[in-house]
N, C-alpha and C positions, 0 to 999 in steps of 0.2 A: 694869440701871439705870445702869451705868457710863457709858453714852453721854450721860446727862443730867447727870451729876455735873460741877460747875463751870460750868454755864450760868447765865445771868442769870435770877433768879427772876421778875423782871418780864416777861421774855420768855416764860417758861413760863406765867405768869398770863394772858398775852394770848390764850392758846388755851382759856381757861376755858369760853367759851360753846360751844366745839365738843366738848370731851371730858368735861365734867362736873366740878363743883367738888369733890366728895368725893375723887375720884381725884387731883385736883391738890393737895389738901392733903397727900396721901401723898407726892407727888413733891416738894413744897416742903420737907417734913421731911427728905427725903434730901438736898436741895440745901443746906440750912443745917446739916448734920451733927447734926440732932436725933436723939434715940434712935429706932431703927427700931421701928415698931409691930409688935405680935406678929402671928401668922398669922391669929388671929380677926379682928383689925382689917382686915387686907388682904382677907379673904374678904367682910367686911361692906361694904367700899368697892366691891369688884368687883360685888357683888349690886346695890348702888344704881345703879352705872353701867349694868348690864345691864337693870335694870328701866326705865330711861329710854333705850333704844336709839333712835337717830335716823338720818335719812338726808336727803340733799338731793334735791329734785325733779330729775328727769333729762330730758334731751332724747332724742329717738328719730329721728335722721336717716336710719336705714336704710331707711325707707319710700321714700326717693327712688330707691334703687337699682332695685327692680322697675319703678318708673315710667319710669326712663330706659331700661331694657331694653325695656319694652313700646313706648315711643315710637319707639325705634330700629327695632324690628321692624315696627311699623305703617307708619312713614314709608318704610322700605325697600321693603316689599311694595307699597305704593300707588304709590310713585314708579316702581318697575320696571314695574308693570302699566300705568301711563299711558304710559311711554316705549315699551314694546313694542307698545302698541296703535297707535302711529303709525309707528315705524321700528325697525329691529333694533339690537342692541347688539353691538359688536365683530364686525361682519361686513363691514367695509369699505364699507358702503352707508349712505346717509342715508334710504333708504326701501326698502320691500319690492319695489317695482316694478323691472322690468328697466331698466338704464341703459346706454346705448351708450358704448363706448370707441371713440374715433376710429380706425377701421380703416386709415386712410391713414398713421397713425403707427406704424411697426413697434415702436418702443420702448414706446408706450402699450399695444400688444397684448401684448408680452412681460411688461409690468408689471401686467397685469390678470388675475390668476388667478381661478379659479372661486370665488365667494363661499362662505364657510364659516359655516353657521348653527349649529354645534355649541354654541358659547358662548351663543348666543341661547337655545337650548333649556335650557341649564343655568340661566341667569338666570331664565327663566320658571318652571322647576320650583322654584327657591329662593324666588321670590316667592309661589308658591302655598302652599308649606309655611309661610312666615312669615305669610301672610294667614290660614291656617287656625289657627295658634297664637294670633294676636292676636284673632281672632273668638271663640275659646273663652275667652280670659283677660279680655276687656274688662269684663264684668260682675263676675266675682270680684275683679279688681284694684280696680275702682272701689269695690266694697263694702268691701274691706280698708282702703283709704285713708280712706274716709268713717268707718269704725269708729274709726280712730285720731284723726281730726280731731274726732270727736264728744266725746272726752275734753276737749280744749281748750275746746270750746264749753260744756261743763257747768261749767267753773271760771272763767267770766267775771265772776261776782260779781252781787250783787243789783241794782246800779245798771244793769247792762248787760242783764239778762234777768230775767224772772219765770217761769223754767222750773218747771213743776210736776213732781212725781215721776212722774206718768203719762207726761208728755211725755219725761222722761228714760228711762223704760222703753221707750217707742217707739223711741228712738234705740238703746238697748241691744239691742232685738230686731231691729235692722236693718229698721226699718219702711219704708225706701225700696225694699226688695225684696218687701214683703208686699202683695199685692193686697187683702187684707182691711183693712189699714190705709188703703189708698187709698180704699176704699169708705167707711170710717168718717170719713175726712177730708171727703168730700162730704156726709155726714150731719150731722156735728157737728165742724167744723174747730177750734173753740176749745179743745176738750178734748185734741186730739191734735196740732195744728199747731204747728210751730216753723219759724223761718226756715231753720235748718240742715237740717231734714227736707225742706223744699221744694227747697233747692239740691241736696241729695243725690239726690232723685228725678229732677231734671232732668239731673244728671250721669250717673246710671246709665242713664236712658232714652236719653240721647244716645249713650252707649257701646253700648247694646243695638241701636241703629238702624244702626250702621255695617255690621255683618256682613250683615244682611238686605238692606240697600240695595245692597251690593256684589254679592250673589248675584242680586238682581233685575235690576240694570242691566248687570252684567258677564257676558259669555258668552265662549266661545272658538270658533274655527273653524279648519278646516284650510285653509291658504293655500299656493298655489303660488308658490314663489320661484325665482330663477334657480339653475341648477345648472351653468352653463357660462359662461365668459368670452365677451364679445361678439365677440372676434376668433376664437373657435374654435367658432362655432355651425354646426351642420349645415344644409345648404340642399337645396332640391329641385333636380331637373333644370331646365335653362333652359326658361323659359316664354315664350310669345309675348305681347308687349305690343301694345296696340291701336295704338300709335305705332311699331311695329317697322318697320324698313326691309324686312323680308321681306314685308310687306303693301303697301309703297309702290313697291318697285323690282323689276322682273322683266322677262323677255324677252317682248315683245309678240308675237313671231312663234311662240311655243310655245303650243300649246293648253293651257288651264288644266285641271288634273285635278279641280277642284272639282266640276264638273258630273257627271263620270263617277263620282266617289266618292260624290256625293250620290245618284245613281241607284242605285248598288249598295247604299248604306246603306238606302234606302227599300225595296229589294227583299228584304232579309234581316232588317231590324229589325222586331220585333213590338211591339205596345203593351204586352205583358207582360214584355218583356225588362228586366232590371235595368239602369238607367242610372246609373252611379256618378258621373257629372258633372252630374246633375240635382239642383240645390240648391233649398232653400227656406229662408225665415227662421223657420219654426216648428220647434218641438221635438217629437220623437216618442219615446215611451217604449214599450218592448216588454214591460214588466212586466205590463201588463194589455191583452189584445187581445180583439177580438170573435170569438168562436168560432162565431157563427151562420153557417150555410151559405148562407142566402138573403139575407143582408145584407152589402153590400160596405162595408168600413170601411177608409179609407186607412191607418190605423196598422197594422191587421192585415195588409194587403197589403204594406206596407213591411217589417214584421217577417218575414213569410214569404219575401219575395224577398231580403232583406238590403240593399235599396237602393230608391230611388224608381223607378217605372216611368212610361212615357208614359201609361198608363191613369190614373195619379194626377194628371196635369198640372192638370186643372181643379180638383181638390180641394186642391191645395197652396196654401199662403200665400206669395205672391210667388215663383213658380217661376222659375228662371233657370239658365243654363249657366255653369259655371266650369271651368277647366282641371284643377283639383285634385279629388280624390274628395270626395264630399259628406261633410261633417263633419270635414274636415281641420282639426286644431287646432294652432295655433302656440305653445301653451303660455303662457309668461310674456311673450312678445314680441308686439307689435302689428305686423301685416303686412296688406297689401292685395293684391287680385287683380282682374283684369278680370272682368266679368260681362256676359252678353247675355240679354235676355229678348224673345221674340217671341210675340205673342198674335194669333190669327187669328179672323176672323169670316166665316162662309160664309153667304150669303143669296141667295135667289131675287129677281130684279129684273125689271122690265119691259124689253122689247126696246128701248124708247125711251132707256133709260139706257146702252145699249151704245154705246161710241165708234165711230162708223161710219168715221172716217178714221184709225183706229189704224195701219193699214199705212203711211200716208204720213208719220207723225210720225218725225222724225229720231231715230235711235237706239232706236226702240221695238222691243219684242219682238212678233212676229206669227207665228202658225202656223195653217195651214189644211189640213184633210184632208177629202177628199170621195170618195164611191163611189156608183156607180149601176149598175143592171142593168136594161136595157130589157125583157128577157124576163120577169123575175119582178116587175118594178116595185119592187125594193128599192133604197133609197138612204139615205145618211147624209151629214151635213154637220157638221163640227166645226171650230170656230175658237177659238183662245186668243190673247189680246191683253193687253199691258201698255203703255199710252200714256205712256211715259217716255223720257227721253234716257239710255239705258244707258251712254253714253260718260262720264257724270259719276257717279262712285261716290257712293252715299248715305253711306258711311262717312267720318267726319271725322278728320283728324289732330289729335286732342286727347285729353287725359285727363279732360276734363270730361264731364259727362253729355251724351249725344247721343240724340236721338229722331228717327225718320223713319218714314214710312208708305209702303207699297207696295200697289198694287191690280192684281189680275188679273181679267180678264173672260173668261168661258167661255160660248160659245153653241153649242148642240147641238140637232140635229133629225134624225130618222130615220123611215123607213117600211119596216119589215121584219118578217117573220114568224120570223126566226131569232133570237129571244130569248124568254125565258120560262123554262121549266124544262128547258132544253136542257143536258144534261151534256156538257162539253167532252171528257171522257175517252172517250166512245163513238166508234165508227168512223163512224157515220152518225146523223143526227138521229132521235130516237124520234118518229115521226109520230103515235103515239097521245097524246103529251103536247104536241104543238106544233100550234097553230092555223095553217093555211095562209093565213088572211086577214091581209093586211098591217095592222100596228098603228103608229100615229103617236105618236112621243114627241118633244117639243121643250121647250126651256127655256133661259133666260139666267140666269147666275149670276155673282156677284161675290165675290171673296175679298179681304178687307182684312187686311193683316198689319202690325201696329204693332210696331216694334222699338225697344228701349231698351238702351243700352250705357253702360258706365261702370265704376266700381270700387267695391268694398265691402270692409269690414273683415272679415277671416277670423275664425272662432271662436278665442277664446283664454280664458285663465283669468280675465282682467279683465272680459270682457263676458258671462260665464256660459256660454261654449262655444256661443254662438248666432251665426249669420251675421248681420251688421248690414245695415241697408237700404242702398240705392244712394246713393252720394255725389253731390252736385250739382257738386262742383268737383274740382280735382286732389287726389289723396290725400296728396300731400306736405304740403299745408297742415294735415293732420290727424296728421302724424307727429311725435311728440315725442321725449323722451329714452328712451322705452321702445320705440322703433321702429327696427329695423335698416334701413339703406339698402338699397333693392331695385333702384335704377336707377343706371346709369352716366352718363346724360346729365344732368349737374347743371344745364346751361344750357338745358334743353328749353323751348321756347316753342310754344304752339299755332299751327298754320298752317292755311291754307285747304285744302280738298280738292283733290287733284291731278287734273287732267283727263287721261284716258287716251287714248293715241294710237289712231286708228282704222285698221282694215285691211279689206280686201275679200276676198270669197270667193264661192263659187257658191251659188246659191239653188235650192232644190227644195221648194217649198211652205213653206219656212221662210226668212223674210227675216232679214237681219242675222246671218248665220252667223259673222261676225267676233266676235260676242259670246262665242264659245267661248274666245277668248283672254283675256277679261277675268277677272281673279282677285278683284276686289273688288266683285262684284255684291252687291246686297241679297239676303237669304235667299229672298224670294219669286221673284225673277227666276231665281235658281239652281234653285229647285224647278220653275218653269215650263219652263226649258230642259231639265232632266232628264226631265220627264214628256212634253213635247211638242216639244222642239227636236231638233236634229240628233243622230242616234244614239239617239233615244228608242225605246221599244217600238213605238209607232205609226209612227214615221218609218221605221225599217228595214223594217218589213213593208209599208209603202206603196210604198217605192222598189224593193224586191226581194222581192216575194211568193214568187217561185219558190224562193228560198233557204230558205223555211220550210215547203215542202210535200214530204213524203216518202211517195210513193205505194207504193213497194215497197222497203223497207229490205233491203239485201242481207245484212247481218250481223244476222239476227234473234236468233240465240242463244236460240232457243226462247221468244221473247217478252220476254226480259229487257231488250233494248235499247229495245223500245217503251215500257217503263215508266220508263226513265231520264229524267232532267231535261234537256230541250233548251234551256230558257231560263227566266229568272226574271222575274217581272212586278213592277215597282216600285209602291209605294204600297198594294198590295193587303193586305199583312200589317197595315197600320195601320188597316184598315177592319173590324176584328173587332167583332162586334155586342156580345158580352159579354166580361167579363174572364176570361182564361184559356182562350179558345176560338179555333179557327181561323175564318176567314171563312165565311159561310153557304155552303151547298152550291150555291146558284145564283150565287155569285160566281166570278170568274175566279181560280183558284188561283195562288199565286205561282210554283209550279213546273209548267211545261208539258212534257208528254212528246211522243213521236214518233208518236202514234196518228192524227194528222191525215193522211188519204189524199187530200184534195183541198182546194180553196180554200174549201169551205163552212165547215169548222171554223176556218180561218184568219180568214175574215170575221167569224165569230162571236166569235173572240178579240178582234179589234179593236173590234167593236161592244160587247162586254162591258167592254172596257177603258174605252171612252168612257162607257158607262152607269154605271160604278163611280164616276164623278164627279158623278152626277146623283142627289141624294137623293130625289127624288120618283118614281123608277123602282121602285116597290114590287114590280113583277112580277119584277124581278131581285134587288133588295136589300130584305130585310126588316129594315131598320135602324130604330133608335129616333130618328128625326128628325134634326135638324141637329147634335145633340150628338156623334154618331159622326163626322160629317164635320169638325166643328170640332176635335175631338180628333185626328183624323188629320192635319189641316193643322198643328196645333200640334206634333205629333210630327215631321212633316217639317221644319218650321222649326228645331226643336231639333237634329235631325241635321245640317242644313245649316250652322247656326251652329257646331256642333262641328267640322265639317270646315274651315270658314273660319279658325277659331282654332287649328287644329292644323298650324301651319307650323314649320319649323325656323328658329329665330332665329339671327341672325349674332352673332359675338362682340362686335360693337360695341354692340349693344343687347339683350344678354341680360337677362332679367328673372328674378330669383330670389326665392324665399320662404324666409326663415330660420325656424327653429323651435327651441324649447327646451322639452321637456316639463316641466322644472322638478322641484323636490323639494318634498315636503309637510312643512310645519312647523305647529305649533300656536301661535296667537297670541291674546291677549285682544282682545275686541271691546267697545267702550263708546263712547257718544257724548260729544261735548264738553260738552253740557249736564249729563250725568250726572257727568262728571269734576268739573265746577265744584261741583255739589251735594254730592257725597260728600266732596270736599276741604274744603268749608266745615264740614260736620258733623264730619268727623274732626279738623279743626283746633280747633273749639270743644271737642270732647271732650278732646283732649290739653291744651289750655290750662286747661280746668277741672280736669283731673286734676293738673296741676302746681300750680295754685293751691291745691287742696285739700291736696296733700301739703306744700306750703310752709306752709300754715296750721297743719298738724298738728305742725310742728317749730319754729315760730317762738317758742314759749314752753315752759317746763318744765311737766310735767304730773304729776298725782298717781298715775296708773296708765297702763299702756301702752294699754289699750283697755277699752271697756265690756263686759267679759265676765262670766261667771257669778261669778267671784271678786270682781270689783268690785261687783256688785250684792249679793252676800252682805254685804260690808262696809257698803254703804249700808243694807241691811235691819237690820243689827245696831245701827245708830245710832238707829233708831226702833223697836226691838223691842217697846216697850210699846204702840205704836200699831198695829203689824203683827205680832201673835203668830202662831204657826204654827197656822193654822186652815184648814178647807176653804173653797173659794170656787168656786161653780159658774160665775160670770161676773165676771171682773175689772172689767168696765165698771161694775158696781154698787157697787164698793168706793169710797166717797166720799173716804176718807182719801188716796187716791192723787192726787186733785185738790187737796186742801187742803195737803198737805205740799210744801215746796219741792223742786226737783230739781236745784239747782246745788250745787257744792262750794265752800265758802269757808273762812274762818278768823276768829279773833278776835285782836286785837292784845293781847299780854301786857304786864303792868306791867313785868316784868323783861325787857329785850331779850335777855338770855342764855337765857331759858327757851325750849325747843324749841316750834315751832309745832304746832298741833293742827288736824286736818281736821274741819270741821263741815258737816253737811248743811244748807244754807241759811245758812251763815255770813255775817256782815255785811261781811266784808272779802275782797278778792281774795287769792289765794295769791301770796306773794312768794318771791323766791329766797333761801331760808334752809332750815335743817334743820327737819324735821317728825318727829314720833314715828312709828316704823315697827315692823314686826314684826322679830324677830330673824332674822338670816340674809340 
């Protein structure tokens, strides 16, 4: 008490309303040097003060802390998710797409390291963890905040609300989370409804929507992203551009190898051989294939062969030739390549449609072969003609789409008994299987070959790994920041086709032998020259038949030499009747042996060669109509185009394809509309959460929350009306609707008297002391 001694008694009296008048009387006696009361008096004064223990109503600002933490996590997770859905974080790029660094600038190349997406993965992982935490806490946190704000709502006073005890109990029971309360609200809203309950239901429902909406609209995918800098990308070997000088400039005095190479290709290539350069724009999956033996399925054939075959040509979607293997993928880079597609149509026509003056057309292709035997009455007459000016190449010096058509006419007639089931491997004809009566075969046919050339976008990660359709214009116009430069001729401009110089040579049933020097013939002209022109199978046997007759081979070697291959016959392997088989036994086999002892077998070979081009000669070929011949001509055109595009490019116009397989990363995927929707809902929830938390701390309150202890105190205030009794259904207890449910007070006559909490009190609680429990 020595600290109080000497103080102003009026100063001490001023604290009377706070610490109790009885105890102040004791202090005043000490301050005025009055006799000290005895111990009994001090004990009595202390008991009086203790019996009237008071406390001030308190604030509870701590509820803001979890709200701030939740809002930070929610905004962080959502912001990172939205950002990563459009572009990476800390990877040196503003998008996931490949971006070209100017390769002409050495400093730019050295300053452009491979992008690092490690930090991007860490950000994504952190966002997913934060999102999972906020989705779990959204409803519990909203419930906790509403529970604290409900205390403030119940002490607003009689003038502000007419809250019943039942409505107060609904708030104490967290009715905003109780579906049973929601159902009762729809049946009898007046008994249970309150404005605070409605606001709490909307707040909790909004928070509960955020997580499911994010899960519904948000997904993730594996994305290919660059793994190399643009200046250090791997490239293919030099390829031939359609505008390459290797196609435009050459020595006109040197015979072109294209015809010879095409003839060899047609002699050894089968319709069943895998063609790795045969492309299509469709996708094939080998996960499920047709195992039926009798049913041909293109996907099964492709999976069994490991590549497309010429037998699949008609079943492919947009088949074409490209220099790279089918399915070559450039990864994250957009690149283009030349492509050529030729489609044939083989049809029987009337003789009146055959161009009679074909041989007189300048630059035309014309081949005529004839044979007659006056003794036996056998003869044949074969003519092939293309009424074009072959001195003008159909190929154009352009990177735009180009289309041209070629037409070949074939006229054939014969009167011979040396065909039918005659096996060419026998020494002499089997007269039991051959009718000695001459048979006449004649017909006129037309082959139309339509060729389309241009450029296409190679498969990459952006287009789903599928070859894109033929472009109508220069591919440079489709090349953006994700496209590495492929051409060195930056100032390239389309030019008119170049006229080729003419040369002369000798003729022997084949006019225009100078065409052998032309390197840029159309595919059909090259095929015609390979099959019927100078050096062809029929040409060399017509000019020098004695070179192909071996009557008495000296080095027989016990017959092994007779079985060896003396020559190969072009086009025959392409005429297989069914998939996976050799030509029919009545067909001329591609490999001819030395068993011919006279000109009979040689004449049969030539006749069979001509008949192999006549689809209606069923006695020789048991083919399935025009389909087999169309497929054969399509295959021949593919092989010819492949040879034409297989040149060695010069350094001046090398054409490269860059590629980057990329690296896989996981990114979120969400639409812009979903981002707007979820952002609005999340924003409303966070604003409502902050508003509710602010409401709960803006005034002092009589209890921290409407928990069981608070409701016990409320029940004690009306113990006479609510005794401890059994109740099977609380909805039938009418006193809950009759009793008030707000907490108020009564203004005392003496301002120094402590306030008292009253259920349904007439006045609002003010900032003063109220009677409280000890402790």
